[in-house]
N, C-alpha and C positions, 0 to 999 in steps of 0.2 A: 360458304366453301368456294373458291373458283376452281373450278375442276372442268377442265375442258370438253366440249362438245364440237369439236370442229374436224368434219370429215368431210364436209360438202364447202362450196365457197361462202367466204365471210366477206361481207360488203364491207369497203374498207373507205372513209370518205376521204377524197381527193379529187382536183380536176383532173380531166382526160388526159391530157398530155402531161401530167405529173407523173413522174416513177419516182421511187425509192430503192436503194440498194441496202440490204443490210450484211455485213461483214462478218461472218463467224470464223473465229480461229478455234482449234482443236489440235490435241495432241495423238489422241486414243488411236491405235490402229484398228481396233475394233468396229470404228464408225468410219472407217476409209469409205466404204461401199453403201451403207445404210443413210449416211448423213447426207450424203451427194444426191439418194435417191427421193430421203425427205424433201430436201431443198427444192428439188424439182418438182416434186407433187405439190407442194405447198405455193410455189410460185403459180403453178397452172390454176389451181384454185383461187388465187389472189391475184387478179392482174393490175399491176402496175408497181407490185413488190418483187424484186429481183435476189437471190440469194448467192453471193459469194463467199464458197467457201475454202478454207486455206486452212491445209496442215502445217503445222510446226513441231518439228523433233521436242518431246517433253521435257527434257533438261534447257529448252532454250523458250519455252512458252511465255514463261512467268517474266524472264528478263526481257524478250520480245515486246510484251505488254507495256510494261515500266517505261521503255522507250517511247512507245507511243502515246502516252499518258503526258510526257513531258512534252511532245511536241505537237498536242493537242488533234492527234489523228488515231486515236484507240481504236479497236472494233468494235462492234457493237454489243456482240456475246462472244464470249469467252466459254469452252466446256472444259471443267477443271475437275480435279476430285476434291469432293466436299471440304478438305482439311485445308486445303490450300486459300480455302476463303480467310485466313486468319491475316492474309496480305490485302484485307480490305481497302485500309488506308491506303497504301502504297499503291494501288493500283487502280484506287477511286472507283471501287465497284459500288453499285447503287444499293442501297436497302429497299427489299421488297416485303408486299405484305405476308404475314404468317399463315395468312388462309389458304397459302398456296401448297402449305403441307397438309397433305390429308390426314382426316381424322384417325385413321386406321394405322397410323404411322407410328410405332413400337417409341417408347419415351426416351431411350437409350439412341435410338436413330435420330430422334427430333432436336436431342439436344446435344446431339452431334454435328448439327448442321447451323447452330447460332454461334455466333462471334457475340460475346457480351451481351447474349439475351435478344441478338438483334439478327436477323435472316438476310444475308446478303446473295442468294443462291436460288435456284429452282431444282430440286434433282429430278432427274429423267428416267436412272437408273438406280438400283440399291445393289448392295453384298457385291461390292467391287474388293475383290480378297483374293487370299490364295487355298487352295485345296489341294488333297492330295488325289492327282489322276492313277489308275493303274492300268495295265494291258491285261484284259482278260485270259487272254492266250498263254498269258505267262504266269500269270497269280491267281489262282482258282479261290480263295480267299484273302481278301484285304487285310494286310496286318491293322491291329489297332494303337500297336504301340512300336516305339524304335527298339525295346527288347525283341518284340517279335521279327522286326526286321532284321536286327542282326543275327540272329537264327536261322534265316532266309539266306542271306548274303553268301555263305558260302556256294550253295548250289547254285544261284545264279551265278555267281563269279567264275566258278567251274565252265559254264557255258560262256562266257565272254560277255555276259550281260551286265550291265552297271545296276547296283540293288535302285539306288534313289539319284534320281538326277535334281540338282539345286543351283541355281544362279548363285556360285559359289562367293564373288566378289562383292554381291548386290545387298545393300546394306536394309533393305526391307526384308529381302528375304533370313538375313541373320538376326533381324529383330525377333520374329517369331520364335528362334530358339532360346530368347529369353525371357518368354513367357514361359516356359519348362520348368523355369526356377519362380516364375511367381516374381519378375522383377517389376516393381512400379516404374513405369517410365517417366512420370512425372509426381513430383512428393512437394507438397508446401508451394506450389506456385512456381517450382525449378524443374530443368531437365534431370534425370535422377540416375546418370549411367555410372556413376561413381560407387558401384555397389558389389559384394561377394558374389550376388546373382549373375550380375553380367560377368563376372568374370569365370564364375561356372558354365555358363551357355557359350563364352567363346572356347573355352578348355575343351568341352562336350562336343563342339561343332568341329573342330580340329582334328579330335579323336576320331570322328568319323569319317574324314577324308583320311587319316592316316591308316585307317582300316579297310579302305577301299571302297568303304558303303557308299560313300558321295565321292565327287572327283573336283579337286582344288581348279581344274581347267573346264568345266562344266560351263557352258555358256548359252544362250539364248536356242542354238540349234540343239545342245543335250535336251533340253527340258520338250522340244517342240518335234524338231526333224526326226532327231536319233531315238526319241520316245515312239512316233509314230512307227517308226520302221523296225519295232521291238530290239532295238539294242539297248533300250533302258526300262527296267521293270517300274518303277513307280516315277512320277514326276511330281515335284510340288512347284504348283503355276497357279496362274490366275485365274478366275472366273470370266475373265477377259478372253480368253485363248479356248475356252468350252466350245464355241463354235468348228474351229479350226480342229480341235481334236476330235468331235464327234465327226465330222467330214472324213477325218482321214482312218479312223479305227471303226465306225459304225458300232455296232453290236459288241465289239471288243473292249470300249470304252467304259469304264468306270470310276467313280469319283466318290472320294470317303472324306470324314472329318482327317484335318491331321494327327499324325499318331503323338500318343502320349509318352512320357519317360516319369518312370519310377512313380506313378500313378496320377503326375501331375498333366494335366492338359496342355497343348500346344494349341492357343487360341489363335485365330486368323485376326489379322490387325485389318480392319473392314472399312471402307469409304464409300460415297455415292458418288456417283455422275451425274456433274450440275450444270445449269446455265448459269452464267456471271455475267454482268453490264459493266464494264470497264468504261472510265470514264464519265459514269453516273448516267449513261445512256438510257436507261429506263425512264429518264425524264427530259431526254432531247427531244429536238422537233419530230424523231421518227419513234417516238413513245407508242402510238398506236400500231404501226408495223412490228414492232417490236413486241407489245404484249399479245398481237394477233399470233405470231411467230411461236411464242413461248407456249400460250393455249394449245395450238396446233400439235407441239411435243407432246403435250399430256393426252391428248386427243387419244380416244380407242383407238382408232388407225395406226396413229404413230407409235402407241406404245406395241400393239399386236406385231406392228412389223419389227419394230427393235428386240424384241421376243423373240422371234422367229429367225432373224439374220443373227442376232448376237449373243444369241441363249442368256442373258443378263435377266435379271430379276427386274418387273416393271416398278416405276416409280409410286405405285398406290398398291400398297399390298393388299388391298380388297379385292385387287385383279386376280390375285394370286390363285383363288378357288377356279379360275378359269382355265388354269393352266394343265386341261388333261391331256393334251396333245405335248405336252414339253416335261416329259416326266426328269428330265436332268435339271430343268428351272425349277421346277417344284422342289428337287431333294436340296439344290442350294438354299432354298427360303429355308428349310427346315433344318439344316444346319446353321443357320445365321444366329442362333439364340446364344452360341457359346462365344461370337465374336467381341472383339474388342473395337469399338467404333471411335474411330480414331478425331479426336476434336480439333477443330480449329482454333488451337491455342497456341500461345506463343512461348510457352513452356513445351509443347510437344513437336512442334513441325521443326525445329532444329536439330532432332535428333539425327534426321537423315544424313546431313552434310557431315555432322560429328562422327555419326558411324561410320559412314565412307572413309576420311580420312585416318580414322584411328586403326580399321580393318587391314588398309593398305599397308600399314607401319608394322602390324602385329602379323599377318602373314608373311612380311618380308623378314621377319625375326630383328627388326630393329626397335621392338619396344616388347618388353615382358606383358605377361595379361594385366598385370596390375598398374605396370605404367602405361597401358593402354586405356584401362578405364579411368582412371587421372585424367589423360589427355582429352577424351571424348568429354567428358564433363568440361574441362574447362574450353573447348571449343562450341559448346553448345550454349554453355551461359554467355560467352560471347555473343553469339549468333541470337540469341531471346533478347540482349539489349541494343541489338542493332533493329530488329524489329520494334521494339518499344520505345525505340529513338532515346534510349538512356545510357548512348557511347560517353565513356569517361573522357 
């Protein structure tokens, strides 16, 4: 088992006048402060290794890495969501030993981290998914179903409080409503969006907004700033926002599983936060520094710091028992059992862009619900062919 114990200085073989800089790119806002602190701590412990951390918008990160691959100047490490390792070939990601996966990792998570039975990443955080946040000053007992939320809506609306904040136009949020109708995102190795279940999900999603239970204008402020201010009773948001929500609401913050509908569970679509090594950097001349930093990010010190500052589940589930000071993080881990662990699969990853394109047309009333599902399936299949280099 390659599991790190790096809380003190690690000897690094190099001459006194030689220095190495590791370039690390990431997108997650939750890592903005913590990653810089960990980089500084690592550099202080490892003389001769400096860390250059670069934040890139999420929508630009993969394309930016791809451009650097073409120019042979890729970052040494890129922090991605685990499903994006499906682009291992395009980003020239290094294959890493599967010993980096802890033995206590559930099989469903382990399988989701593999691409064709190979590992191209090292997880540093788990359970990157949506949960139901609620404000205890507005909601005494959280709803377990959308039926219960519909029953609470009129009272909340009479107080000018939006019942549920949802990032309305974001495909990731909408996809969760498809799980209410038990849609299989992938079937027989292909995206599976042209289904009656998808049509039912889109119809129900629009219905909630027409009733004012959700708001079609709801954006990031709606599920964060407005929720913290008490203008929104529930917010469906990611675990990556838990630290900010906890700081804003304190003891008034509650989290709960996503609400069911007609006795069907709404499943969270979960991924891990992983270190990847573009341009085959794992095997580059910087390999010793890269592996030393990787071990540091898995050390007890780094993992405890990430728990404290991001309220995210640690990479090694064996450490969960130590979360006595982080009850919300422990609760997140308990909630993960019903999650759909998003695979790094060429049939799954294309759904996001196809959903985004289809939803914009559907919500603008340019396509009917049935036309939308056909259109999204067509776009997803085209994207799958591109990933697999099977363009006609």
